[in-house]
C-alpha positions in Angstrom: -7.4 -20.0 -16.5 -4.0 -21.5 -17.2 -3.5 -25.3 -18.1 -2.7 -27.0 -14.9 -0.2 -29.4 -17.4 1.6 -26.2 -18.0 2.8 -26.0 -14.3 5.9 -27.8 -12.5 4.9 -27.9 -8.8 8.4 -28.0 -6.9 8.9 -27.1 -3.1 6.2 -26.0 -0.4 7.3 -22.9 0.7 4.2 -21.9 2.9 1.0 -23.7 4.7 -2.3 -22.3 5.5 -5.9 -22.9 6.5 -6.7 -24.6 2.8 -3.5 -26.1 1.6 0.2 -25.1 0.6 2.1 -22.4 -1.3 4.7 -24.1 -4.0 7.1 -22.9 -5.6 7.0 -24.1 -9.4 7.8 -23.5 -12.8 5.3 -22.1 -15.7 6.4 -21.3 -19.1 10.0 -21.1 -18.3 9.5 -18.8 -15.3 9.7 -19.4 -11.4 6.2 -18.6 -9.9 4.5 -19.2 -6.8 1.3 -21.4 -6.5 -1.2 -21.0 -3.7 -3.2 -24.3 -3.4 -6.7 -24.2 -2.3 -7.8 -27.4 -1.6 -11.1 -27.8 -1.8 -12.2 -30.8 0.1 -10.9 -28.8 3.0 -12.4 -25.6 2.2 -16.0 -26.7 1.3 -16.5 -30.4 2.2 -19.2 -29.2 4.8 -21.1 -27.2 2.3 -21.9 -29.8 -0.4 -21.2 -29.2 -4.2 -23.3 -26.1 -4.3 -20.8 -24.3 -1.7 -18.0 -25.9 -3.5 -19.0 -24.2 -6.7 -19.4 -20.7 -4.9 -16.4 -20.7 -3.3 -14.3 -21.9 -6.8 -16.5 -18.9 -8.3 -15.1 -16.4 -5.7 -11.9 -17.4 -5.8 -11.3 -17.2 -9.5 -13.4 -14.0 -10.0 -11.5 -12.3 -7.6 -8.0 -13.6 -9.1 -9.0 -12.7 -12.5 -9.8 -8.9 -11.3 -6.3 -9.1 -9.3 -4.7 -10.4 -12.5 -5.7 -6.7 -14.5 -4.0 -4.8 -11.9 -0.7 -3.4 -12.8 1.5 -2.0 -10.2 5.2 -2.4 -8.7 3.7 -3.1 -5.0 1.0 -5.3 -5.9 2.0 -9.3 -6.5 1.7 -10.2 -10.0 -1.1 -12.6 -10.3 -0.8 -14.4 -13.6 -4.0 -16.5 -13.5 -5.6 -19.5 -12.0 -5.9 -23.5 -12.7 -8.8 -25.6 -11.7 -7.9 -29.2 -10.9 -10.1 -32.3 -9.5 -9.1 -31.6 -5.8 -7.8 -27.8 -6.0 -7.8 -24.4 -7.2 -3.9 -22.9 -8.2 -3.6 -19.3 -7.6 -0.4 -18.6 -9.9 1.4 -15.2 -9.3 5.2 -14.2 -9.4 7.7 -15.7 -7.0 9.3 -13.4 -4.2 12.2 -14.8 -3.3 12.2 -13.8 0.7 8.9 -15.2 1.4 6.5 -13.2 3.5 7.4 -9.9 5.4 6.6 -11.8 8.8 9.6 -14.5 7.7 12.0 -12.1 6.9 11.0 -10.1 10.6 11.6 -13.1 12.0 14.8 -14.1 10.3 17.4 -12.9 13.0 20.4 -13.4 10.3 18.7 -10.7 8.3 20.1 -7.0 9.4 17.0 -4.6 8.8 18.0 -1.2 9.6 15.6 1.5 10.2 15.5 3.0 6.7 15.1 -0.3 5.1 12.0 -1.1 7.5 10.8 2.4 7.2 11.0 1.8 3.1 9.0 -1.6 3.4 6.3 0.7 5.2 6.1 2.9 2.4 6.2 0.1 -0.3 2.8 -1.2 1.6 1.5 2.6 1.7 1.8 2.8 -1.6 0.3 -0.4 -2.8 -3.0 0.1 -0.6 -3.3 3.8 -1.9 -3.5 2.1 -5.4 -5.7 -0.3 -4.3 -8.2 1.7 -2.3 -8.4 4.6 -5.4 -9.5 2.5 -7.9 -13.1 3.3 -9.5 -14.4 0.6 -7.6 -12.0 0.5 -4.5 -10.4 -2.9 -3.5 -10.7 -3.7 0.0 -8.1 -6.1 1.2 -9.6 -7.9 4.1 -6.9 -9.6 5.3 -3.8 -7.2 5.2 -1.3 -8.7 7.7 3.0 -9.2 7.6 1.9 -13.1 6.4 0.4 -11.6 3.2 3.0 -9.0 2.3 5.8 -10.5 0.0 9.4 -9.6 -0.1 11.3 -9.5 -3.4 14.7 -8.3 -3.8 15.4 -6.1 -6.6 18.9 -4.9 -7.7 19.9 -5.5 -4.2 17.2 -3.8 -2.3 14.2 -5.2 -0.6 11.0 -4.6 -2.0 7.5 -5.3 -0.2 4.4 -6.3 -2.7 0.6 -6.9 -1.6 -0.8 -10.4 -1.8 -3.3 -13.0 -1.2 -6.7 -11.5 -1.5 -8.5 -14.6 -2.4 -7.9 -16.5 0.7 -9.6 -13.8 3.1 -12.7 -14.5 0.8 -12.5 -18.1 0.8 -12.3 -18.2 4.4 -15.4 -16.2 4.8 -17.1 -18.3 3.0 -16.0 -21.4 4.8 -18.8 -23.5 6.8 -16.1 -23.2 9.5 -15.7 -19.5 9.5 -15.4 -18.5 13.0 -13.4 -21.5 14.1 -11.1 -21.1 11.0 -10.4 -17.4 11.6 -10.1 -17.9 15.4 -7.7 -20.7 15.6 -4.6 -19.9 16.9 -3.6 -16.1 16.6 -3.9 -16.0 13.2 -5.7 -13.2 11.3 -7.4 -12.0 14.9 -4.2 -9.6 15.9 -5.0 -7.2 12.8 -8.9 -7.6 12.8 -10.4 -4.0 13.4 -12.7 -3.6 16.3 -15.8 -2.7 14.0 -15.2 -6.0 12.3 -15.3 -7.9 15.5 -18.3 -6.1 17.2 -20.5 -5.2 14.3 -19.1 -7.6 11.3 -19.0 -4.2 9.2 -16.4 -2.1 8.1 -15.4 0.7 5.2 -11.8 0.5 3.5 -10.5 2.1 6.8 -10.3 -1.9 8.3 -7.5 -2.0 6.1 -5.9 1.0 7.6 -6.1 -0.4 11.0 -4.3 -3.9 9.9 -1.7 -1.5 8.7 -1.2 0.1 11.9 -0.4 -3.2 13.5 2.1 -4.0 10.5 3.9 -0.6 11.4 4.1 -2.0 15.3 5.7 -5.4 13.3 8.2 -3.4 11.5 9.0 -1.3 14.3 9.7 -4.0 16.7 10.2 -7.2 14.5 8.1 -9.0 17.5 4.8 -11.1 17.0 1.7 -9.2 18.0 0.3 -10.2 21.2 2.5 -12.8 21.5 1.3 -13.7 25.2 -2.3 -13.8 24.2 -4.6 -16.1 22.8 -7.0 -15.6 20.0 -9.9 -15.5 22.2 -8.2 -13.1 24.4 -7.2 -10.8 21.9 -10.8 -10.7 20.5 -12.4 -9.8 23.3 -10.2 -7.2 24.4 -9.7 -5.2 21.4 -13.9 -5.3 21.0 -14.5 -4.4 24.9 -11.4 -2.7 26.4 -9.6 -1.1 23.3 -6.3 -3.0 23.5 -3.6 -2.3 21.2 0.2 -3.1 21.2 2.7 -1.1 23.2 4.0 1.5 20.5 8.0 1.0 21.0 9.8 4.1 22.5 11.5 6.5 19.9 9.5 5.0 16.8 9.7 7.8 14.0 6.2 6.6 12.7 4.9 6.2 16.1 2.4 8.9 16.0 1.0 7.6 12.8 1.0 4.1 13.7 -1.4 5.1 16.6 -3.7 7.1 14.3 -4.2 4.0 11.6 -5.2 2.1 15.0 -8.0 4.8 15.9 -10.7 3.0 17.7 -13.6 5.2 15.5 -12.5 4.5 11.5 -13.2 7.8 10.7 -10.4 9.1 12.7 -8.0 6.9 10.9 -6.0 8.3 8.1 -6.4 7.6 4.4 -3.6 6.0 2.6 -2.8 9.1 0.7 -2.1 10.8 4.1 -0.1 7.8 5.1 2.0 7.5 2.1 2.8 11.2 2.2 3.6 11.2 5.9 5.7 8.2 5.7 7.6 9.8 2.7 8.0 13.1 4.9 9.8 10.9 7.9 12.2 9.4 5.4 13.2 12.7 3.9 13.6 13.8 7.4 15.5 10.8 8.6 17.7 10.6 5.3 17.5 13.7 3.5 16.3 11.6 0.3 13.3 11.8 -1.7 11.7 8.6 -2.5 10.8 8.1 -6.1 7.4 6.5 -6.4 5.3 4.6 -9.1 2.5 6.8 -11.1 -0.3 6.0 -9.0 -2.8 6.5 -12.1 -5.6 7.9 -9.5 -8.9 8.0 -11.2 -10.5 11.2 -11.4 -13.9 10.2 -10.1 -12.5 9.3 -6.8 -10.7 11.7 -4.4 -8.5 9.9 -1.8 -8.5 11.5 1.2 -7.7 11.5 5.2 -10.4 12.3 7.9 -13.9 12.8 7.4 -14.1 12.9 3.5 -17.6 12.5 2.2 -17.9 8.6 2.0 -14.6 7.6 3.3 -16.5 5.7 6.3 -19.3 3.9 4.5 -19.7 0.6 6.2 -20.4 -2.3 4.3 -20.8 -5.8 5.7 -17.6 -7.7 6.0 -17.6 -11.3 7.3 -16.0 -11.1 10.8 -13.7 -13.5 12.6 -15.0 -14.3 15.9 -17.9 -11.4 16.1 -20.2 -14.0 17.2 -17.9 -14.9 20.3 -17.5 -10.9 20.8 -21.2 -10.6 20.8 -21.7 -13.3 23.4 -19.3 -12.0 26.1 -21.7 -9.4 27.3 -21.9 -5.8 27.6 -18.7 -3.4 26.7 -16.6 -2.9 29.6 -16.0 0.4 28.6 -12.7 1.8 26.5 -9.9 2.7 28.7 -7.1 5.3 27.5 -5.1 3.6 24.8 -2.3 3.9 27.0 -3.9 2.4 30.0 -4.6 -0.9 27.9 -1.6 -1.7 25.9 -0.3 -4.9 25.5 3.6 -5.2 26.6 6.0 -4.1 23.9 10.0 -4.5 23.5 12.2 -1.5 22.6 12.3 -1.0 18.8 13.8 -3.6 16.9 17.6 -3.4 15.6 
């Protein structure tokens, strides 16, 4: 735990369901502080629920603080005040990937966006291949952070605790389905059955690949309720942009059946192959330190699709919507999409 008196909050750089994200100083370092306001997170649940949320957030942040990988946002620790939990992490100068994609003044060439995708795939491969695999549960462009290192943008994966905290909220369904938010990245098995394996992260990564290809907001013309219903019952996916080098991989990632989605070892390898094909350069990656007891793989490797209960945004709403209307071919049920972004 970090003594909150050592932290000096400066500017608000983001806001979420439970509070704000601050730029701050700690021990002469510039850091980011994610603030979970306990009154917002657990007011309806009383003191017991408040304690449970604190234990979950602090426990999960403690695990993440021990992870060391250049594609994972470095967590330094937590602070507990009377009103909030602060999660202290490294500060990424460009903010979230979503804010970078939205910034029209930034020129993001095809190779830059491809390298961003490779960064995320490498970080997710690291998480999924721990002795006890870490499933992110809330992978999306808002939870990917962009730092600049030696003149190049690097993407780092962050924001695990918020997913667990939202899932424990008494107002879980309302929180997760208010606006578009997380609904765009939810795998269909989460919506329908509240269950999923690590392949829910692969589905979400497929949506991130679409964002990187187009720089557009996903399902921008649909409400959260429409997205949930159509993904669950109609096989809705974004329309892949034309001439996207990773278009086939994107579609494989968001396959309806989780066991048909590739693992991140396959994804990472394929993205590197595409990069080499486009540029002629072979990228160097950080050592993955894969544990010998776990063999990451795509397809139907033993245990790859084992489902575990996962709190699902809108699952009750989806079940109330009646029998499935069937799943038309994916091509016939795409949301419209612009051509690949600049």
